[in-house]
Jmol script that loads the backbone (N, CA, C; Angstrom):
load data "model"
ATOM      1  N   MET A   1      41.028  96.697 112.666  1.00  0.00           N
ATOM      2  CA  MET A   1      42.130  97.596 112.963  1.00  0.00           C
ATOM      3  C   MET A   1      43.452  96.821 113.011  1.00  0.00           C
ATOM      4  N   LEU A   2      43.460  95.659 113.653  1.00  0.00           N
ATOM      5  CA  LEU A   2      44.671  94.848 113.731  1.00  0.00           C
ATOM      6  C   LEU A   2      45.122  94.428 112.342  1.00  0.00           C
ATOM      7  N   ARG A   3      44.188  94.054 111.503  1.00  0.00           N
ATOM      8  CA  ARG A   3      44.519  93.642 110.141  1.00  0.00           C
ATOM      9  C   ARG A   3      45.175  94.794 109.380  1.00  0.00           C
ATOM     10  N   ALA A   4      44.647  95.987 109.541  1.00  0.00           N
ATOM     11  CA  ALA A   4      45.215  97.152 108.867  1.00  0.00           C
ATOM     12  C   ALA A   4      46.641  97.419 109.353  1.00  0.00           C
ATOM     13  N   ALA A   5      46.853  97.258 110.654  1.00  0.00           N
ATOM     14  CA  ALA A   5      48.190  97.471 111.210  1.00  0.00           C
ATOM     15  C   ALA A   5      49.165  96.430 110.680  1.00  0.00           C
ATOM     16  N   LEU A   6      48.728  95.175 110.618  1.00  0.00           N
ATOM     17  CA  LEU A   6      49.605  94.110 110.139  1.00  0.00           C
ATOM     18  C   LEU A   6      49.948  94.268 108.668  1.00  0.00           C
ATOM     19  N   THR A   7      49.003  94.713 107.867  1.00  0.00           N
ATOM     20  CA  THR A   7      49.282  94.891 106.444  1.00  0.00           C
ATOM     21  C   THR A   7      50.182  96.082 106.180  1.00  0.00           C
ATOM     22  N   SER A   8      50.240  97.020 107.121  1.00  0.00           N
ATOM     23  CA  SER A   8      51.103  98.185 106.915  1.00  0.00           C
ATOM     24  C   SER A   8      52.556  97.895 107.289  1.00  0.00           C
ATOM     25  N   LEU A   9      52.809  96.794 108.011  1.00  0.00           N
ATOM     26  CA  LEU A   9      54.180  96.443 108.386  1.00  0.00           C
ATOM     27  C   LEU A   9      54.947  95.951 107.166  1.00  0.00           C
ATOM     28  N   PRO A  10      56.234  96.274 107.085  1.00  0.00           N
ATOM     29  CA  PRO A  10      57.025  95.775 105.956  1.00  0.00           C
ATOM     30  C   PRO A  10      57.157  94.256 106.049  1.00  0.00           C
ATOM     31  N   ARG A  11      57.126  93.619 104.914  1.00  0.00           N
ATOM     32  CA  ARG A  11      57.267  92.164 104.868  1.00  0.00           C
ATOM     33  C   ARG A  11      58.748  91.805 104.834  1.00  0.00           C
ATOM     34  N   GLY A  12      59.213  91.209 105.892  1.00  0.00           N
ATOM     35  CA  GLY A  12      60.599  90.776 105.947  1.00  0.00           C
ATOM     36  C   GLY A  12      60.708  89.329 105.526  1.00  0.00           C
ATOM     37  N   GLU A  13      61.891  88.992 105.046  1.00  0.00           N
ATOM     38  CA  GLU A  13      62.138  87.608 104.666  1.00  0.00           C
ATOM     39  C   GLU A  13      62.370  86.779 105.917  1.00  0.00           C
ATOM     40  N   LEU A  14      61.830  85.588 105.926  1.00  0.00           N
ATOM     41  CA  LEU A  14      62.126  84.648 106.988  1.00  0.00           C
ATOM     42  C   LEU A  14      63.249  83.756 106.485  1.00  0.00           C
ATOM     43  N   LEU A  15      64.386  83.838 107.150  1.00  0.00           N
ATOM     44  CA  LEU A  15      65.552  83.083 106.719  1.00  0.00           C
ATOM     45  C   LEU A  15      65.854  81.956 107.692  1.00  0.00           C
ATOM     46  N   THR A  16      66.321  80.853 107.152  1.00  0.00           N
ATOM     47  CA  THR A  16      66.794  79.782 108.018  1.00  0.00           C
ATOM     48  C   THR A  16      68.113  80.220 108.637  1.00  0.00           C
ATOM     49  N   ARG A  17      68.567  79.499 109.632  1.00  0.00           N
ATOM     50  CA  ARG A  17      69.849  79.811 110.263  1.00  0.00           C
ATOM     51  C   ARG A  17      70.970  79.783 109.226  1.00  0.00           C
ATOM     52  N   LEU A  18      70.945  78.783 108.334  1.00  0.00           N
ATOM     53  CA  LEU A  18      71.974  78.648 107.307  1.00  0.00           C
ATOM     54  C   LEU A  18      71.912  79.813 106.322  1.00  0.00           C
ATOM     55  N   GLN A  19      70.707  80.182 105.889  1.00  0.00           N
ATOM     56  CA  GLN A  19      70.566  81.308 104.973  1.00  0.00           C
ATOM     57  C   GLN A  19      71.037  82.605 105.614  1.00  0.00           C
ATOM     58  N   SER A  20      70.710  82.783 106.876  1.00  0.00           N
ATOM     59  CA  SER A  20      71.125  83.982 107.591  1.00  0.00           C
ATOM     60  C   SER A  20      72.650  84.049 107.702  1.00  0.00           C
ATOM     61  N   ALA A  21      73.267  82.925 108.025  1.00  0.00           N
ATOM     62  CA  ALA A  21      74.728  82.885 108.141  1.00  0.00           C
ATOM     63  C   ALA A  21      75.384  83.169 106.799  1.00  0.00           C
ATOM     64  N   LYS A  22      74.856  82.582 105.726  1.00  0.00           N
ATOM     65  CA  LYS A  22      75.435  82.822 104.401  1.00  0.00           C
ATOM     66  C   LYS A  22      75.347  84.301 104.023  1.00  0.00           C
ATOM     67  N   ARG A  23      74.221  84.928 104.373  1.00  0.00           N
ATOM     68  CA  ARG A  23      74.069  86.346 104.061  1.00  0.00           C
ATOM     69  C   ARG A  23      75.034  87.187 104.906  1.00  0.00           C
ATOM     70  N   THR A  24      75.124  86.876 106.188  1.00  0.00           N
ATOM     71  CA  THR A  24      75.999  87.616 107.093  1.00  0.00           C
ATOM     72  C   THR A  24      77.460  87.479 106.693  1.00  0.00           C
ATOM     73  N   PHE A  25      77.834  86.278 106.262  1.00  0.00           N
ATOM     74  CA  PHE A  25      79.237  86.010 105.956  1.00  0.00           C
ATOM     75  C   PHE A  25      79.492  85.946 104.456  1.00  0.00           C
ATOM     76  N   VAL A  26      78.839  86.808 103.706  1.00  0.00           N
ATOM     77  CA  VAL A  26      79.075  87.061 102.293  1.00  0.00           C
ATOM     78  C   VAL A  26      79.034  85.785 101.443  1.00  0.00           C
ATOM     79  N   GLY A  27      78.118  84.895 101.758  1.00  0.00           N
ATOM     80  CA  GLY A  27      77.950  83.712 100.937  1.00  0.00           C
ATOM     81  C   GLY A  27      78.903  82.571 101.219  1.00  0.00           C
ATOM     82  N   LEU A  28      79.743  82.697 102.240  1.00  0.00           N
ATOM     83  CA  LEU A  28      80.646  81.602 102.556  1.00  0.00           C
ATOM     84  C   LEU A  28      79.842  80.404 103.061  1.00  0.00           C
ATOM     85  N   SER A  29      80.217  79.232 102.581  1.00  0.00           N
ATOM     86  CA  SER A  29      79.576  78.014 103.067  1.00  0.00           C
ATOM     87  C   SER A  29      80.030  77.744 104.498  1.00  0.00           C
ATOM     88  N   GLU A  30      79.363  76.810 105.139  1.00  0.00           N
ATOM     89  CA  GLU A  30      79.747  76.471 106.512  1.00  0.00           C
ATOM     90  C   GLU A  30      81.204  75.985 106.559  1.00  0.00           C
ATOM     91  N   ARG A  31      81.610  75.144 105.611  1.00  0.00           N
ATOM     92  CA  ARG A  31      82.996  74.649 105.589  1.00  0.00           C
ATOM     93  C   ARG A  31      83.979  75.797 105.338  1.00  0.00           C
ATOM     94  N   GLU A  32      83.631  76.707 104.450  1.00  0.00           N
ATOM     95  CA  GLU A  32      84.497  77.857 104.194  1.00  0.00           C
ATOM     96  C   GLU A  32      84.642  78.712 105.445  1.00  0.00           C
ATOM     97  N   ARG A  33      83.559  78.863 106.205  1.00  0.00           N
ATOM     98  CA  ARG A  33      83.654  79.615 107.464  1.00  0.00           C
ATOM     99  C   ARG A  33      84.546  78.883 108.455  1.00  0.00           C
ATOM    100  N   GLU A  34      84.438  77.565 108.531  1.00  0.00           N
ATOM    101  CA  GLU A  34      85.300  76.788 109.426  1.00  0.00           C
ATOM    102  C   GLU A  34      86.767  76.953 109.046  1.00  0.00           C
ATOM    103  N   ILE A  35      87.048  76.921 107.756  1.00  0.00           N
ATOM    104  CA  ILE A  35      88.424  77.085 107.283  1.00  0.00           C
ATOM    105  C   ILE A  35      88.906  78.503 107.556  1.00  0.00           C
ATOM    106  N   THR A  36      88.024  79.476 107.395  1.00  0.00           N
ATOM    107  CA  THR A  36      88.373  80.867 107.698  1.00  0.00           C
ATOM    108  C   THR A  36      88.809  81.016 109.149  1.00  0.00           C
ATOM    109  N   ILE A  37      88.101  80.362 110.055  1.00  0.00           N
ATOM    110  CA  ILE A  37      88.449  80.420 111.472  1.00  0.00           C
ATOM    111  C   ILE A  37      89.847  79.852 111.703  1.00  0.00           C
ATOM    112  N   LEU A  38      90.146  78.727 111.067  1.00  0.00           N
ATOM    113  CA  LEU A  38      91.465  78.114 111.251  1.00  0.00           C
ATOM    114  C   LEU A  38      92.568  78.958 110.617  1.00  0.00           C
ATOM    115  N   ILE A  39      92.264  79.600 109.508  1.00  0.00           N
ATOM    116  CA  ILE A  39      93.236  80.523 108.902  1.00  0.00           C
ATOM    117  C   ILE A  39      93.530  81.656 109.880  1.00  0.00           C
ATOM    118  N   ALA A  40      92.480  82.176 110.508  1.00  0.00           N
ATOM    119  CA  ALA A  40      92.657  83.268 111.480  1.00  0.00           C
ATOM    120  C   ALA A  40      93.473  82.809 112.682  1.00  0.00           C
ATOM    121  N   GLN A  41      93.465  81.517 112.967  1.00  0.00           N
ATOM    122  CA  GLN A  41      94.266  80.961 114.058  1.00  0.00           C
ATOM    123  C   GLN A  41      95.695  80.663 113.618  1.00  0.00           C
ATOM    124  N   GLY A  42      96.005  80.955 112.352  1.00  0.00           N
ATOM    125  CA  GLY A  42      97.363  80.771 111.846  1.00  0.00           C
ATOM    126  C   GLY A  42      97.669  79.366 111.356  1.00  0.00           C
ATOM    127  N   LYS A  43      96.650  78.565 111.128  1.00  0.00           N
ATOM    128  CA  LYS A  43      96.866  77.186 110.670  1.00  0.00           C
ATOM    129  C   LYS A  43      97.253  77.166 109.195  1.00  0.00           C
ATOM    130  N   SER A  44      98.134  76.241 108.850  1.00  0.00           N
ATOM    131  CA  SER A  44      98.534  76.047 107.455  1.00  0.00           C
ATOM    132  C   SER A  44      97.492  75.190 106.751  1.00  0.00           C
ATOM    133  N   SER A  45      97.585  75.136 105.425  1.00  0.00           N
ATOM    134  CA  SER A  45      96.661  74.290 104.668  1.00  0.00           C
ATOM    135  C   SER A  45      96.819  72.829 105.078  1.00  0.00           C
ATOM    136  N   ARG A  46      98.019  72.414 105.340  1.00  0.00           N
ATOM    137  CA  ARG A  46      98.262  71.028 105.760  1.00  0.00           C
ATOM    138  C   ARG A  46      97.585  70.744 107.093  1.00  0.00           C
ATOM    139  N   GLU A  47      97.709  71.679 108.035  1.00  0.00           N
ATOM    140  CA  GLU A  47      97.078  71.505 109.349  1.00  0.00           C
ATOM    141  C   GLU A  47      95.547  71.488 109.235  1.00  0.00           C
ATOM    142  N   ILE A  48      95.022  72.346 108.375  1.00  0.00           N
ATOM    143  CA  ILE A  48      93.576  72.394 108.171  1.00  0.00           C
ATOM    144  C   ILE A  48      93.101  71.086 107.539  1.00  0.00           C
ATOM    145  N   ALA A  49      93.848  70.592 106.553  1.00  0.00           N
ATOM    146  CA  ALA A  49      93.496  69.328 105.902  1.00  0.00           C
ATOM    147  C   ALA A  49      93.468  68.191 106.918  1.00  0.00           C
ATOM    148  N   GLU A  50      94.453  68.145 107.798  1.00  0.00           N
ATOM    149  CA  GLU A  50      94.503  67.104 108.822  1.00  0.00           C
ATOM    150  C   GLU A  50      93.325  67.229 109.795  1.00  0.00           C
ATOM    151  N   ALA A  51      92.960  68.454 110.151  1.00  0.00           N
ATOM    152  CA  ALA A  51      91.863  68.667 111.097  1.00  0.00           C
ATOM    153  C   ALA A  51      90.532  68.174 110.537  1.00  0.00           C
ATOM    154  N   PHE A  52      90.317  68.335 109.230  1.00  0.00           N
ATOM    155  CA  PHE A  52      89.047  67.953 108.608  1.00  0.00           C
ATOM    156  C   PHE A  52      89.117  66.610 107.876  1.00  0.00           C
ATOM    157  N   VAL A  53      90.287  66.002 107.890  1.00  0.00           N
ATOM    158  CA  VAL A  53      90.515  64.735 107.186  1.00  0.00           C
ATOM    159  C   VAL A  53      90.099  64.876 105.716  1.00  0.00           C
ATOM    160  N   ILE A  54      90.667  65.896 105.079  1.00  0.00           N
ATOM    161  CA  ILE A  54      90.481  66.138 103.653  1.00  0.00           C
ATOM    162  C   ILE A  54      91.849  66.397 103.054  1.00  0.00           C
ATOM    163  N   SER A  55      91.941  66.427 101.739  1.00  0.00           N
ATOM    164  CA  SER A  55      93.240  66.660 101.104  1.00  0.00           C
ATOM    165  C   SER A  55      93.631  68.134 101.199  1.00  0.00           C
ATOM    166  N   GLN A  56      94.917  68.354 101.113  1.00  0.00           N
ATOM    167  CA  GLN A  56      95.424  69.727 101.127  1.00  0.00           C
ATOM    168  C   GLN A  56      94.905  70.469  99.893  1.00  0.00           C
ATOM    169  N   ARG A  57      94.756  69.765  98.787  1.00  0.00           N
ATOM    170  CA  ARG A  57      94.225  70.376  97.570  1.00  0.00           C
ATOM    171  C   ARG A  57      92.791  70.861  97.779  1.00  0.00           C
ATOM    172  N   THR A  58      91.991  70.094  98.509  1.00  0.00           N
ATOM    173  CA  THR A  58      90.614  70.504  98.809  1.00  0.00           C
ATOM    174  C   THR A  58      90.614  71.772  99.654  1.00  0.00           C
ATOM    175  N   VAL A  59      91.533  71.833 100.615  1.00  0.00           N
ATOM    176  CA  VAL A  59      91.647  73.044 101.433  1.00  0.00           C
ATOM    177  C   VAL A  59      91.988  74.231 100.539  1.00  0.00           C
ATOM    178  N   GLU A  60      92.943  74.052  99.631  1.00  0.00           N
ATOM    179  CA  GLU A  60      93.341  75.148  98.740  1.00  0.00           C
ATOM    180  C   GLU A  60      92.179  75.586  97.848  1.00  0.00           C
ATOM    181  N   THR A  61      91.340  74.642  97.448  1.00  0.00           N
ATOM    182  CA  THR A  61      90.149  74.991  96.661  1.00  0.00           C
ATOM    183  C   THR A  61      89.207  75.852  97.503  1.00  0.00           C
ATOM    184  N   HIS A  62      88.997  75.458  98.759  1.00  0.00           N
ATOM    185  CA  HIS A  62      88.149  76.259  99.652  1.00  0.00           C
ATOM    186  C   HIS A  62      88.741  77.650  99.860  1.00  0.00           C
ATOM    187  N   VAL A  63      90.048  77.716 100.069  1.00  0.00           N
ATOM    188  CA  VAL A  63      90.707  79.012 100.272  1.00  0.00           C
ATOM    189  C   VAL A  63      90.540  79.882  99.024  1.00  0.00           C
ATOM    190  N   GLY A  64      90.685  79.281  97.849  1.00  0.00           N
ATOM    191  CA  GLY A  64      90.464  80.028  96.600  1.00  0.00           C
ATOM    192  C   GLY A  64      89.048  80.567  96.504  1.00  0.00           C
ATOM    193  N   ASN A  65      88.078  79.743  96.921  1.00  0.00           N
ATOM    194  CA  ASN A  65      86.684  80.199  96.925  1.00  0.00           C
ATOM    195  C   ASN A  65      86.483  81.354  97.907  1.00  0.00           C
ATOM    196  N   ILE A  66      87.143  81.269  99.050  1.00  0.00           N
ATOM    197  CA  ILE A  66      87.051  82.342 100.049  1.00  0.00           C
ATOM    198  C   ILE A  66      87.626  83.635  99.476  1.00  0.00           C
ATOM    199  N   TYR A  67      88.809  83.532  98.833  1.00  0.00           N
ATOM    200  CA  TYR A  67      89.414  84.709  98.199  1.00  0.00           C
ATOM    201  C   TYR A  67      88.437  85.346  97.210  1.00  0.00           C
ATOM    202  N   THR A  68      87.829  84.517  96.373  1.00  0.00           N
ATOM    203  CA  THR A  68      86.915  85.024  95.347  1.00  0.00           C
ATOM    204  C   THR A  68      85.694  85.694  95.967  1.00  0.00           C
ATOM    205  N   LYS A  69      85.071  85.023  96.923  1.00  0.00           N
ATOM    206  CA  LYS A  69      83.847  85.556  97.526  1.00  0.00           C
ATOM    207  C   LYS A  69      84.088  86.834  98.306  1.00  0.00           C
ATOM    208  N   LEU A  70      85.253  86.938  98.950  1.00  0.00           N
ATOM    209  CA  LEU A  70      85.532  88.119  99.769  1.00  0.00           C
ATOM    210  C   LEU A  70      86.313  89.187  99.004  1.00  0.00           C
ATOM    211  N   GLY A  71      86.838  88.842  97.842  1.00  0.00           N
ATOM    212  CA  GLY A  71      87.624  89.792  97.064  1.00  0.00           C
ATOM    213  C   GLY A  71      89.009  90.021  97.655  1.00  0.00           C
ATOM    214  N   PHE A  72      89.544  89.010  98.312  1.00  0.00           N
ATOM    215  CA  PHE A  72      90.855  89.114  98.960  1.00  0.00           C
ATOM    216  C   PHE A  72      91.891  88.333  98.179  1.00  0.00           C
ATOM    217  N   ASN A  73      93.164  88.569  98.536  1.00  0.00           N
ATOM    218  CA  ASN A  73      94.240  87.807  97.907  1.00  0.00           C
ATOM    219  C   ASN A  73      95.303  87.366  98.904  1.00  0.00           C
ATOM    220  N   SER A  74      94.993  87.417 100.204  1.00  0.00           N
ATOM    221  CA  SER A  74      95.955  86.938 101.193  1.00  0.00           C
ATOM    222  C   SER A  74      95.236  86.360 102.408  1.00  0.00           C
ATOM    223  N   ARG A  75      95.923  85.447 103.055  1.00  0.00           N
ATOM    224  CA  ARG A  75      95.388  84.848 104.277  1.00  0.00           C
ATOM    225  C   ARG A  75      95.266  85.891 105.388  1.00  0.00           C
ATOM    226  N   THR A  76      96.139  86.862 105.381  1.00  0.00           N
ATOM    227  CA  THR A  76      96.064  87.922 106.393  1.00  0.00           C
ATOM    228  C   THR A  76      94.751  88.681 106.269  1.00  0.00           C
ATOM    229  N   GLN A  77      94.342  88.982 105.055  1.00  0.00           N
ATOM    230  CA  GLN A  77      93.066  89.671 104.844  1.00  0.00           C
ATOM    231  C   GLN A  77      91.908  88.809 105.345  1.00  0.00           C
ATOM    232  N   ILE A  78      91.983  87.514 105.084  1.00  0.00           N
ATOM    233  CA  ILE A  78      90.939  86.602 105.565  1.00  0.00           C
ATOM    234  C   ILE A  78      90.898  86.628 107.090  1.00  0.00           C
ATOM    235  N   ALA A  79      92.060  86.571 107.722  1.00  0.00           N
ATOM    236  CA  ALA A  79      92.124  86.548 109.187  1.00  0.00           C
ATOM    237  C   ALA A  79      91.551  87.827 109.784  1.00  0.00           C
ATOM    238  N   VAL A  80      91.903  88.963 109.230  1.00  0.00           N
ATOM    239  CA  VAL A  80      91.387  90.243 109.732  1.00  0.00           C
ATOM    240  C   VAL A  80      89.871  90.287 109.566  1.00  0.00           C
ATOM    241  N   TRP A  81      89.377  89.862 108.416  1.00  0.00           N
ATOM    242  CA  TRP A  81      87.934  89.841 108.153  1.00  0.00           C
ATOM    243  C   TRP A  81      87.223  88.938 109.165  1.00  0.00           C
ATOM    244  N   ALA A  82      87.807  87.772 109.443  1.00  0.00           N
ATOM    245  CA  ALA A  82      87.199  86.827 110.389  1.00  0.00           C
ATOM    246  C   ALA A  82      87.076  87.444 111.780  1.00  0.00           C
ATOM    247  N   VAL A  83      88.091  88.173 112.199  1.00  0.00           N
ATOM    248  CA  VAL A  83      88.046  88.837 113.503  1.00  0.00           C
ATOM    249  C   VAL A  83      86.987  89.935 113.488  1.00  0.00           C
ATOM    250  N   GLU A  84      86.960  90.720 112.422  1.00  0.00           N
ATOM    251  CA  GLU A  84      85.979  91.809 112.326  1.00  0.00           C
ATOM    252  C   GLU A  84      84.542  91.289 112.322  1.00  0.00           C
ATOM    253  N   LYS A  85      84.307  90.131 111.718  1.00  0.00           N
ATOM    254  CA  LYS A  85      82.973  89.545 111.652  1.00  0.00           C
ATOM    255  C   LYS A  85      82.610  88.747 112.896  1.00  0.00           C
ATOM    256  N   GLY A  86      83.576  88.597 113.813  1.00  0.00           N
ATOM    257  CA  GLY A  86      83.306  87.848 115.031  1.00  0.00           C
ATOM    258  C   GLY A  86      83.417  86.344 114.876  1.00  0.00           C
ATOM    259  N   LEU A  87      83.983  85.894 113.760  1.00  0.00           N
ATOM    260  CA  LEU A  87      84.185  84.461 113.556  1.00  0.00           C
ATOM    261  C   LEU A  87      85.361  83.951 114.371  1.00  0.00           C
ATOM    262  N   ALA A  88      86.333  84.806 114.591  1.00  0.00           N
ATOM    263  CA  ALA A  88      87.549  84.403 115.302  1.00  0.00           C
ATOM    264  C   ALA A  88      87.955  85.508 116.269  1.00  0.00           C
ATOM    265  N   LEU A  89      88.649  85.101 117.285  1.00  0.00           N
ATOM    266  CA  LEU A  89      89.173  86.065 118.248  1.00  0.00           C
ATOM    267  C   LEU A  89      90.461  86.660 117.732  1.00  0.00           C
ATOM    268  N   PRO A  90      90.742  87.916 118.083  1.00  0.00           N
ATOM    269  CA  PRO A  90      92.016  88.495 117.672  1.00  0.00           C
ATOM    270  C   PRO A  90      93.165  87.735 118.332  1.00  0.00           C
ATOM    271  N   PRO A  91      94.302  87.678 117.667  1.00  0.00           N
ATOM    272  CA  PRO A  91      95.435  86.984 118.268  1.00  0.00           C
ATOM    273  C   PRO A  91      95.891  87.671 119.549  1.00  0.00           C
ATOM    274  N   THR A  92      96.357  86.876 120.485  1.00  0.00           N
ATOM    275  CA  THR A  92      96.865  87.450 121.731  1.00  0.00           C
ATOM    276  C   THR A  92      98.357  87.700 121.569  1.00  0.00           C
ATOM    277  N   PRO A  93      98.830  88.811 122.081  1.00  0.00           N
ATOM    278  CA  PRO A  93     100.270  89.093 121.964  1.00  0.00           C
ATOM    279  C   PRO A  93     101.068  88.109 122.797  1.00  0.00           C
ATOM    280  N   TYR A  94     102.242  87.812 122.311  1.00  0.00           N
ATOM    281  CA  TYR A  94     103.124  86.928 123.054  1.00  0.00           C
ATOM    282  C   TYR A  94     103.629  87.622 124.311  1.00  0.00           C
ATOM    283  N   ALA A  95     103.716  86.871 125.366  1.00  0.00           N
ATOM    284  CA  ALA A  95     104.249  87.436 126.615  1.00  0.00           C
ATOM    285  C   ALA A  95     105.755  87.580 126.467  1.00  0.00           C
ATOM    286  N   SER A  96     106.234  88.728 126.837  1.00  0.00           N
ATOM    287  CA  SER A  96     107.685  88.919 126.763  1.00  0.00           C
ATOM    288  C   SER A  96     108.287  88.389 128.051  1.00  0.00           C
ATOM    289  N   GLY A  97     109.429  87.829 127.922  1.00  0.00           N
ATOM    290  CA  GLY A  97     109.989  87.252 129.114  1.00  0.00           C
ATOM    291  C   GLY A  97     111.403  87.480 129.171  1.00  0.00           C
TER     292      GLY A  97
END
end "model"
wireframe off; spacefill off
backbone 0.3
color backbone group
């Protein structure tokens, strides 16, 4: 009886943490997700390059890949997507003084 019950269950894929993240985040690599988070924080390509100790050109290549994978054409779209996916927190409003 147990065997019959087990065979009737749908076979789900067993994914690694990395595979699961790639599927959840539309195929973005771990580095692309890290860059997406910094974009959502308002960091420039130069600031991102300094944070990862890579060239600004490498950052721009990653950003281009992010645009392609997500179908976007602006950093604002990337930032909104990152917040919606839970990769980044929404920006906090400035305190008026």
